[in-house]
C-alpha positions as CSV (number, residue, x, y, z in Angstrom):
1,M,-58.5,56.0,71.7
2,S,-55.1,56.0,72.3
3,E,-53.7,57.2,75.9
4,T,-52.0,59.7,73.5
5,A,-55.1,60.9,72.4
6,A,-56.7,60.9,75.0
7,A,-54.0,63.3,76.6
8,M,-54.1,65.5,73.9
9,T,-57.8,66.0,74.1
10,E,-57.7,66.8,77.8
11,E,-54.9,68.6,77.3
12,V,-55.3,72.1,79.3
13,V,-54.1,75.5,78.3
14,D,-52.4,77.0,81.2
15,L,-54.0,80.9,81.2
16,K,-51.6,81.8,83.3
17,D,-48.4,84.3,81.5
18,L,-50.8,83.9,78.2
19,K,-50.2,87.5,76.2
20,V,-54.0,88.1,74.6
21,M,-54.2,91.4,72.4
22,V,-57.8,92.8,72.2
23,I,-58.7,95.4,69.5
24,D,-61.3,97.0,69.0
25,D,-62.3,100.4,68.9
26,S,-65.5,100.2,71.3
27,K,-63.8,101.0,75.3
28,T,-66.4,98.9,76.8
29,I,-65.5,95.4,74.7
30,R,-61.5,96.2,75.5
31,R,-62.1,96.5,79.2
32,T,-64.4,94.0,79.5
33,A,-62.0,91.7,77.5
34,E,-59.7,92.6,79.8
35,N,-61.1,92.1,83.0
36,L,-62.4,88.6,82.3
37,L,-59.1,87.8,80.9
38,K,-56.7,89.6,83.7
39,K,-58.8,87.7,86.1
40,E,-58.1,83.9,84.6
41,G,-54.0,85.0,84.9
42,C,-53.7,86.5,81.2
43,E,-51.2,89.0,80.3
44,V,-53.8,91.8,78.3
45,V,-52.3,94.1,75.6
46,T,-55.3,96.5,74.1
47,A,-55.3,98.4,70.9
48,V,-58.2,101.1,69.8
49,D,-57.3,100.2,66.1
50,G,-55.1,98.0,63.3
51,F,-52.9,100.9,63.0
52,E,-52.1,100.7,66.9
53,A,-52.3,97.3,67.3
54,L,-49.2,96.5,64.6
55,S,-47.0,97.9,66.5
56,K,-48.0,96.4,69.8
57,I,-48.0,93.2,68.2
58,A,-44.3,93.5,67.0
59,E,-43.6,94.6,70.7
60,T,-45.4,92.4,73.1
61,R,-45.5,89.3,70.6
62,P,-49.3,88.2,71.9
63,D,-50.1,84.4,71.9
64,I,-53.4,85.0,70.6
65,I,-55.2,88.1,68.6
66,F,-59.0,89.4,69.2
67,V,-59.6,91.6,66.5
68,D,-63.1,93.5,65.7
69,I,-64.3,93.5,62.3
70,M,-65.4,97.2,62.1
71,M,-63.1,99.6,63.3
72,P,-61.6,103.1,61.7
73,R,-58.6,103.6,59.9
74,L,-57.7,99.9,59.2
75,D,-60.6,97.5,59.8
76,G,-60.3,94.0,61.4
77,Y,-60.2,91.9,57.9
78,Q,-57.0,94.4,56.6
79,T,-55.7,94.1,60.1
80,C,-56.0,90.4,60.1
81,A,-54.4,90.1,56.7
82,L,-51.3,91.9,57.3
83,I,-50.7,90.1,60.5
84,K,-51.0,86.9,58.6
85,N,-49.3,88.0,56.0
86,N,-46.2,88.8,58.5
87,S,-43.6,85.2,58.7
88,M,-43.1,86.0,62.3
89,F,-46.4,86.5,63.4
90,H,-48.5,84.1,60.3
91,K,-49.2,81.5,62.8
92,T,-50.4,83.1,65.6
93,P,-54.0,82.8,66.0
94,V,-56.7,85.9,64.6
95,I,-60.0,85.2,66.1
96,M,-62.4,88.1,64.7
97,L,-65.0,89.7,66.6
98,S,-68.0,90.9,64.7
99,S,-71.8,91.5,65.5
100,K,-72.5,90.5,62.2
101,D,-73.1,87.2,61.8
102,S,-73.7,86.4,57.7
103,I,-72.1,83.7,56.2
104,F,-70.2,86.6,54.3
105,D,-68.7,87.7,57.0
106,R,-67.4,84.4,58.3
107,A,-66.0,83.8,55.0
108,R,-64.4,86.8,54.2
109,G,-62.7,86.4,57.7
110,R,-61.2,82.9,56.5
111,I,-60.0,84.3,53.7
112,V,-57.3,86.3,55.2
113,G,-56.8,84.0,57.2
114,S,-58.7,84.0,61.0
115,T,-59.0,81.2,63.1
116,Q,-62.3,82.0,64.4
117,Y,-65.2,84.0,64.0
118,L,-67.4,85.4,67.7
119,T,-70.1,87.3,67.2
120,K,-70.7,89.5,70.0
121,P,-72.0,90.4,72.2
122,F,-69.7,87.5,73.6
123,T,-69.8,85.7,76.9
124,K,-66.8,84.8,78.9
125,E,-67.1,81.2,78.1
126,D,-66.9,82.2,74.2
127,L,-63.9,84.2,75.1
128,L,-61.9,81.5,77.2
129,G,-63.3,78.5,75.1
130,A,-61.7,80.1,71.9
131,I,-58.0,80.8,73.5
132,K,-58.4,76.9,75.0
133,E,-59.0,75.8,71.5
134,H,-56.6,77.6,69.7
135,A,-53.6,79.5,71.8
136,R,-51.0,76.7,72.6
137,K,-47.7,77.7,74.7
């Protein structure tokens, strides 16, 4: 492996000051994710649904977004599609969160532009792993 390739695989994403958005109608999920991420030095923005999230995304410009699939008013698929169809945010990684783990759900997530799919309940390692894999400052 070349030195450049080795350096790239060993690249460590600094989580300090990384803006992470968590969109979930579950207060428990939002609070859990927020607490885990803040301990790692991330700036965390939360939203209870897609409508609230869209205005906060424009305002805060997060580096990575976690979005629940099953939400009232605007679900995760619709929210992800709207984010990805906006030229300002189409490169922002969107990680889908769901308790559903079927191939159909994962495929639908990919179709609307999600970067990854995490099954709930997720662990601290799942959350941080997704950030380290997809967030680039």
